[in-house]
mmCIF file of the N, C-alpha and C atoms, coordinates in Angstrom:
data_MODEL
# 
_entry.id   MODEL 
# 
loop_
_atom_site.group_PDB 
_atom_site.id 
_atom_site.type_symbol 
_atom_site.label_atom_id 
_atom_site.label_alt_id 
_atom_site.label_comp_id 
_atom_site.label_asym_id 
_atom_site.label_entity_id 
_atom_site.label_seq_id 
_atom_site.pdbx_PDB_ins_code 
_atom_site.Cartn_x 
_atom_site.Cartn_y 
_atom_site.Cartn_z 
_atom_site.occupancy 
_atom_site.B_iso_or_equiv 
_atom_site.pdbx_formal_charge 
_atom_site.auth_seq_id 
_atom_site.auth_comp_id 
_atom_site.auth_asym_id 
_atom_site.auth_atom_id 
_atom_site.pdbx_PDB_model_num 
ATOM 1   N N  . MET A 1 1  ? -17.281 -5.817  32.735  1.00 0.00 ? 1  MET A N  1 
ATOM 2   C CA . MET A 1 1  ? -16.738 -5.579  31.043  1.00 0.00 ? 1  MET A CA 1 
ATOM 3   C C  . MET A 1 1  ? -16.652 -4.505  30.460  1.00 0.00 ? 1  MET A C  1 
ATOM 4   N N  . ALA A 1 2  ? -15.584 -3.970  30.102  1.00 0.00 ? 2  ALA A N  1 
ATOM 5   C CA . ALA A 1 2  ? -15.319 -2.461  29.845  1.00 0.00 ? 2  ALA A CA 1 
ATOM 6   C C  . ALA A 1 2  ? -16.036 -2.277  28.267  1.00 0.00 ? 2  ALA A C  1 
ATOM 7   N N  . GLU A 1 3  ? -16.759 -0.904  28.384  1.00 0.00 ? 3  GLU A N  1 
ATOM 8   C CA . GLU A 1 3  ? -17.430 -0.506  27.311  1.00 0.00 ? 3  GLU A CA 1 
ATOM 9   C C  . GLU A 1 3  ? -16.797 -0.051  26.686  1.00 0.00 ? 3  GLU A C  1 
ATOM 10  N N  . HIS A 1 4  ? -16.393 0.239   24.658  1.00 0.00 ? 4  HIS A N  1 
ATOM 11  C CA . HIS A 1 4  ? -16.290 0.434   24.392  1.00 0.00 ? 4  HIS A CA 1 
ATOM 12  C C  . HIS A 1 4  ? -16.302 2.329   23.640  1.00 0.00 ? 4  HIS A C  1 
ATOM 13  N N  . LYS A 1 5  ? -15.610 2.851   24.062  1.00 0.00 ? 5  LYS A N  1 
ATOM 14  C CA . LYS A 1 5  ? -16.384 4.359   23.581  1.00 0.00 ? 5  LYS A CA 1 
ATOM 15  C C  . LYS A 1 5  ? -15.776 4.511   22.151  1.00 0.00 ? 5  LYS A C  1 
ATOM 16  N N  . HIS A 1 6  ? -16.766 5.365   21.215  1.00 0.00 ? 6  HIS A N  1 
ATOM 17  C CA . HIS A 1 6  ? -16.635 5.019   19.731  1.00 0.00 ? 6  HIS A CA 1 
ATOM 18  C C  . HIS A 1 6  ? -15.480 6.529   19.741  1.00 0.00 ? 6  HIS A C  1 
ATOM 19  N N  . GLY A 1 7  ? -14.054 6.247   18.648  1.00 0.00 ? 7  GLY A N  1 
ATOM 20  C CA . GLY A 1 7  ? -13.118 7.382   18.697  1.00 0.00 ? 7  GLY A CA 1 
ATOM 21  C C  . GLY A 1 7  ? -12.251 6.868   19.728  1.00 0.00 ? 7  GLY A C  1 
ATOM 22  N N  . SER A 1 8  ? -12.150 6.466   20.668  1.00 0.00 ? 8  SER A N  1 
ATOM 23  C CA . SER A 1 8  ? -11.279 5.991   21.722  1.00 0.00 ? 8  SER A CA 1 
ATOM 24  C C  . SER A 1 8  ? -9.568  5.886   21.869  1.00 0.00 ? 8  SER A C  1 
ATOM 25  N N  . MET A 1 9  ? -9.945  4.809   20.497  1.00 0.00 ? 9  MET A N  1 
ATOM 26  C CA . MET A 1 9  ? -8.976  3.282   19.974  1.00 0.00 ? 9  MET A CA 1 
ATOM 27  C C  . MET A 1 9  ? -7.554  4.739   19.767  1.00 0.00 ? 9  MET A C  1 
ATOM 28  N N  . ASN A 1 10 ? -6.598  3.852   19.847  1.00 0.00 ? 10 ASN A N  1 
ATOM 29  C CA . ASN A 1 10 ? -5.149  4.405   19.342  1.00 0.00 ? 10 ASN A CA 1 
ATOM 30  C C  . ASN A 1 10 ? -4.944  4.022   18.180  1.00 0.00 ? 10 ASN A C  1 
ATOM 31  N N  . ILE A 1 11 ? -4.760  4.912   17.045  1.00 0.00 ? 11 ILE A N  1 
ATOM 32  C CA . ILE A 1 11 ? -4.638  4.035   15.595  1.00 0.00 ? 11 ILE A CA 1 
ATOM 33  C C  . ILE A 1 11 ? -3.368  3.787   14.933  1.00 0.00 ? 11 ILE A C  1 
ATOM 34  N N  . GLU A 1 12 ? -2.605  5.005   15.949  1.00 0.00 ? 12 GLU A N  1 
ATOM 35  C CA . GLU A 1 12 ? -1.629  5.074   15.234  1.00 0.00 ? 12 GLU A CA 1 
ATOM 36  C C  . GLU A 1 12 ? -0.437  4.076   14.397  1.00 0.00 ? 12 GLU A C  1 
ATOM 37  N N  . ALA A 1 13 ? -0.355  3.313   14.804  1.00 0.00 ? 13 ALA A N  1 
ATOM 38  C CA . ALA A 1 13 ? 0.114   1.971   14.798  1.00 0.00 ? 13 ALA A CA 1 
ATOM 39  C C  . ALA A 1 13 ? -0.580  1.659   13.314  1.00 0.00 ? 13 ALA A C  1 
ATOM 40  N N  . HIS A 1 14 ? -1.751  1.146   13.401  1.00 0.00 ? 14 HIS A N  1 
ATOM 41  C CA . HIS A 1 14 ? -2.973  1.052   11.828  1.00 0.00 ? 14 HIS A CA 1 
ATOM 42  C C  . HIS A 1 14 ? -2.254  2.106   10.806  1.00 0.00 ? 14 HIS A C  1 
ATOM 43  N N  . GLU A 1 15 ? -2.446  3.317   10.862  1.00 0.00 ? 15 GLU A N  1 
ATOM 44  C CA . GLU A 1 15 ? -2.325  3.918   10.185  1.00 0.00 ? 15 GLU A CA 1 
ATOM 45  C C  . GLU A 1 15 ? -0.923  3.901   9.589   1.00 0.00 ? 15 GLU A C  1 
ATOM 46  N N  . LYS A 1 16 ? 0.309   3.813   10.281  1.00 0.00 ? 16 LYS A N  1 
ATOM 47  C CA . LYS A 1 16 ? 1.379   3.984   9.928   1.00 0.00 ? 16 LYS A CA 1 
ATOM 48  C C  . LYS A 1 16 ? 1.962   2.408   9.037   1.00 0.00 ? 16 LYS A C  1 
ATOM 49  N N  . ALA A 1 17 ? 1.345   1.687   9.392   1.00 0.00 ? 17 ALA A N  1 
ATOM 50  C CA . ALA A 1 17 ? 1.005   0.213   8.624   1.00 0.00 ? 17 ALA A CA 1 
ATOM 51  C C  . ALA A 1 17 ? 0.511   0.469   7.284   1.00 0.00 ? 17 ALA A C  1 
ATOM 52  N N  . PHE A 1 18 ? -0.844  1.262   7.253   1.00 0.00 ? 18 PHE A N  1 
ATOM 53  C CA . PHE A 1 18 ? -1.241  1.596   6.110   1.00 0.00 ? 18 PHE A CA 1 
ATOM 54  C C  . PHE A 1 18 ? -0.793  2.462   5.354   1.00 0.00 ? 18 PHE A C  1 
ATOM 55  N N  . ALA A 1 19 ? -0.028  3.270   5.808   1.00 0.00 ? 19 ALA A N  1 
ATOM 56  C CA . ALA A 1 19 ? 0.546   3.739   4.845   1.00 0.00 ? 19 ALA A CA 1 
ATOM 57  C C  . ALA A 1 19 ? 1.869   3.593   4.247   1.00 0.00 ? 19 ALA A C  1 
ATOM 58  N N  . GLY A 1 20 ? 2.602   2.465   4.777   1.00 0.00 ? 20 GLY A N  1 
ATOM 59  C CA . GLY A 1 20 ? 3.326   1.629   4.509   1.00 0.00 ? 20 GLY A CA 1 
ATOM 60  C C  . GLY A 1 20 ? 3.260   0.574   3.226   1.00 0.00 ? 20 GLY A C  1 
ATOM 61  N N  . PHE A 1 21 ? 1.798   -0.097  3.349   1.00 0.00 ? 21 PHE A N  1 
ATOM 62  C CA . PHE A 1 21 ? 1.192   -0.886  2.739   1.00 0.00 ? 21 PHE A CA 1 
ATOM 63  C C  . PHE A 1 21 ? 0.740   0.327   1.161   1.00 0.00 ? 21 PHE A C  1 
ATOM 64  N N  . MET A 1 22 ? 0.364   1.005   1.442   1.00 0.00 ? 22 MET A N  1 
ATOM 65  C CA . MET A 1 22 ? 0.089   1.878   -0.341  1.00 0.00 ? 22 MET A CA 1 
ATOM 66  C C  . MET A 1 22 ? 1.404   2.305   -0.508  1.00 0.00 ? 22 MET A C  1 
ATOM 67  N N  . THR A 1 23 ? 2.281   2.535   -0.176  1.00 0.00 ? 23 THR A N  1 
ATOM 68  C CA . THR A 1 23 ? 3.703   3.015   -0.493  1.00 0.00 ? 23 THR A CA 1 
ATOM 69  C C  . THR A 1 23 ? 4.190   1.549   -1.243  1.00 0.00 ? 23 THR A C  1 
ATOM 70  N N  . TRP A 1 24 ? 4.462   0.716   -0.482  1.00 0.00 ? 24 TRP A N  1 
ATOM 71  C CA . TRP A 1 24 ? 4.927   -0.603  -1.262  1.00 0.00 ? 24 TRP A CA 1 
ATOM 72  C C  . TRP A 1 24 ? 3.838   -0.764  -2.436  1.00 0.00 ? 24 TRP A C  1 
ATOM 73  N N  . SER A 1 25 ? 2.571   -0.649  -2.305  1.00 0.00 ? 25 SER A N  1 
ATOM 74  C CA . SER A 1 25 ? 1.640   -1.221  -3.407  1.00 0.00 ? 25 SER A CA 1 
ATOM 75  C C  . SER A 1 25 ? 1.904   -0.337  -4.535  1.00 0.00 ? 25 SER A C  1 
ATOM 76  N N  . LYS A 1 26 ? 2.246   0.778   -4.056  1.00 0.00 ? 26 LYS A N  1 
ATOM 77  C CA . LYS A 1 26 ? 2.301   2.192   -5.683  1.00 0.00 ? 26 LYS A CA 1 
ATOM 78  C C  . LYS A 1 26 ? 3.924   1.589   -6.300  1.00 0.00 ? 26 LYS A C  1 
ATOM 79  N N  . ASN A 1 27 ? 4.827   1.487   -5.274  1.00 0.00 ? 27 ASN A N  1 
ATOM 80  C CA . ASN A 1 27 ? 5.413   0.959   -6.296  1.00 0.00 ? 27 ASN A CA 1 
ATOM 81  C C  . ASN A 1 27 ? 6.142   -0.611  -6.733  1.00 0.00 ? 27 ASN A C  1 
ATOM 82  N N  . VAL A 1 28 ? 5.181   -1.154  -6.327  1.00 0.00 ? 28 VAL A N  1 
ATOM 83  C CA . VAL A 1 28 ? 5.406   -2.527  -6.757  1.00 0.00 ? 28 VAL A CA 1 
ATOM 84  C C  . VAL A 1 28 ? 4.293   -2.184  -8.543  1.00 0.00 ? 28 VAL A C  1 
ATOM 85  N N  . ALA A 1 29 ? 3.336   -1.261  -8.140  1.00 0.00 ? 29 ALA A N  1 
ATOM 86  C CA . ALA A 1 29 ? 2.463   -0.873  -9.253  1.00 0.00 ? 29 ALA A CA 1 
ATOM 87  C C  . ALA A 1 29 ? 3.529   -0.623  -10.569 1.00 0.00 ? 29 ALA A C  1 
ATOM 88  N N  . ILE A 1 30 ? 3.851   0.759   -9.992  1.00 0.00 ? 30 ILE A N  1 
ATOM 89  C CA . ILE A 1 30 ? 5.269   0.990   -10.922 1.00 0.00 ? 30 ILE A CA 1 
ATOM 90  C C  . ILE A 1 30 ? 5.950   0.488   -11.596 1.00 0.00 ? 30 ILE A C  1 
ATOM 91  N N  . VAL A 1 31 ? 7.164   -0.524  -10.575 1.00 0.00 ? 31 VAL A N  1 
ATOM 92  C CA . VAL A 1 31 ? 7.527   -1.437  -11.044 1.00 0.00 ? 31 VAL A CA 1 
ATOM 93  C C  . VAL A 1 31 ? 7.257   -2.432  -12.070 1.00 0.00 ? 31 VAL A C  1 
ATOM 94  N N  . ALA A 1 32 ? 5.504   -2.282  -11.898 1.00 0.00 ? 32 ALA A N  1 
ATOM 95  C CA . ALA A 1 32 ? 5.186   -3.923  -12.901 1.00 0.00 ? 32 ALA A CA 1 
ATOM 96  C C  . ALA A 1 32 ? 4.871   -3.108  -14.405 1.00 0.00 ? 32 ALA A C  1 
ATOM 97  N N  . ILE A 1 33 ? 4.453   -1.751  -13.925 1.00 0.00 ? 33 ILE A N  1 
ATOM 98  C CA . ILE A 1 33 ? 4.178   -1.019  -15.889 1.00 0.00 ? 33 ILE A CA 1 
ATOM 99  C C  . ILE A 1 33 ? 5.053   -0.660  -16.033 1.00 0.00 ? 33 ILE A C  1 
ATOM 100 N N  . ALA A 1 34 ? 6.343   -0.547  -15.535 1.00 0.00 ? 34 ALA A N  1 
ATOM 101 C CA . ALA A 1 34 ? 7.561   -0.330  -15.872 1.00 0.00 ? 34 ALA A CA 1 
ATOM 102 C C  . ALA A 1 34 ? 8.086   -1.583  -17.188 1.00 0.00 ? 34 ALA A C  1 
ATOM 103 N N  . VAL A 1 35 ? 7.943   -2.739  -16.293 1.00 0.00 ? 35 VAL A N  1 
ATOM 104 C CA . VAL A 1 35 ? 8.351   -4.140  -17.126 1.00 0.00 ? 35 VAL A CA 1 
ATOM 105 C C  . VAL A 1 35 ? 7.653   -4.126  -18.192 1.00 0.00 ? 35 VAL A C  1 
ATOM 106 N N  . LEU A 1 36 ? 6.151   -3.853  -17.834 1.00 0.00 ? 36 LEU A N  1 
ATOM 107 C CA . LEU A 1 36 ? 5.291   -4.312  -19.371 1.00 0.00 ? 36 LEU A CA 1 
ATOM 108 C C  . LEU A 1 36 ? 5.478   -3.724  -20.657 1.00 0.00 ? 36 LEU A C  1 
ATOM 109 N N  . ILE A 1 37 ? 6.202   -1.811  -19.752 1.00 0.00 ? 37 ILE A N  1 
ATOM 110 C CA . ILE A 1 37 ? 6.472   -1.579  -21.301 1.00 0.00 ? 37 ILE A CA 1 
ATOM 111 C C  . ILE A 1 37 ? 7.989   -1.785  -21.670 1.00 0.00 ? 37 ILE A C  1 
ATOM 112 N N  . PHE A 1 38 ? 8.621   -1.744  -20.904 1.00 0.00 ? 38 PHE A N  1 
ATOM 113 C CA . PHE A 1 38 ? 10.344  -2.450  -21.098 1.00 0.00 ? 38 PHE A CA 1 
ATOM 114 C C  . PHE A 1 38 ? 9.766   -3.707  -22.374 1.00 0.00 ? 38 PHE A C  1 
ATOM 115 N N  . LEU A 1 39 ? 8.937   -4.540  -21.840 1.00 0.00 ? 39 LEU A N  1 
ATOM 116 C CA . LEU A 1 39 ? 8.958   -5.982  -22.688 1.00 0.00 ? 39 LEU A CA 1 
ATOM 117 C C  . LEU A 1 39 ? 7.959   -5.888  -23.977 1.00 0.00 ? 39 LEU A C  1 
ATOM 118 N N  . ALA A 1 40 ? 7.215   -4.787  -24.185 1.00 0.00 ? 40 ALA A N  1 
ATOM 119 C CA . ALA A 1 40 ? 6.351   -3.947  -25.552 1.00 0.00 ? 40 ALA A CA 1 
ATOM 120 C C  . ALA A 1 40 ? 7.554   -3.553  -26.391 1.00 0.00 ? 40 ALA A C  1 
ATOM 121 N N  . ILE A 1 41 ? 7.688   -2.597  -25.407 1.00 0.00 ? 41 ILE A N  1 
ATOM 122 C CA . ILE A 1 41 ? 9.273   -1.803  -26.509 1.00 0.00 ? 41 ILE A CA 1 
ATOM 123 C C  . ILE A 1 41 ? 10.200  -2.640  -26.978 1.00 0.00 ? 41 ILE A C  1 
ATOM 124 N N  . PHE A 1 42 ? 10.677  -4.096  -26.414 1.00 0.00 ? 42 PHE A N  1 
ATOM 125 C CA . PHE A 1 42 ? 11.550  -4.658  -26.663 1.00 0.00 ? 42 PHE A CA 1 
ATOM 126 C C  . PHE A 1 42 ? 11.241  -6.031  -26.995 1.00 0.00 ? 42 PHE A C  1 
ATOM 127 N N  . ASN A 1 43 ? 10.205  -6.211  -27.281 1.00 0.00 ? 43 ASN A N  1 
ATOM 128 C CA . ASN A 1 43 ? 9.399   -7.692  -28.400 1.00 0.00 ? 43 ASN A CA 1 
ATOM 129 C C  . ASN A 1 43 ? 9.899   -7.694  -29.053 1.00 0.00 ? 43 ASN A C  1 
ATOM 130 N N  . THR A 1 44 ? 10.593  -9.322  -29.716 1.00 0.00 ? 44 THR A N  1 
ATOM 131 C CA . THR A 1 44 ? 10.908  -9.190  -31.205 1.00 0.00 ? 44 THR A CA 1 
ATOM 132 C C  . THR A 1 44 ? 10.282  -10.508 -31.621 1.00 0.00 ? 44 THR A C  1 
# 
């Protein structure tokens, strides 16, 4: 059985996926805040 050596794993795909997730999350948060502001302004 192969032994795992700390720090030897390739994590490029993980870092790319995480960066994409953070970008998506930020954009969704901005849109949600914009919608809430729009609703607050035009609430009748």
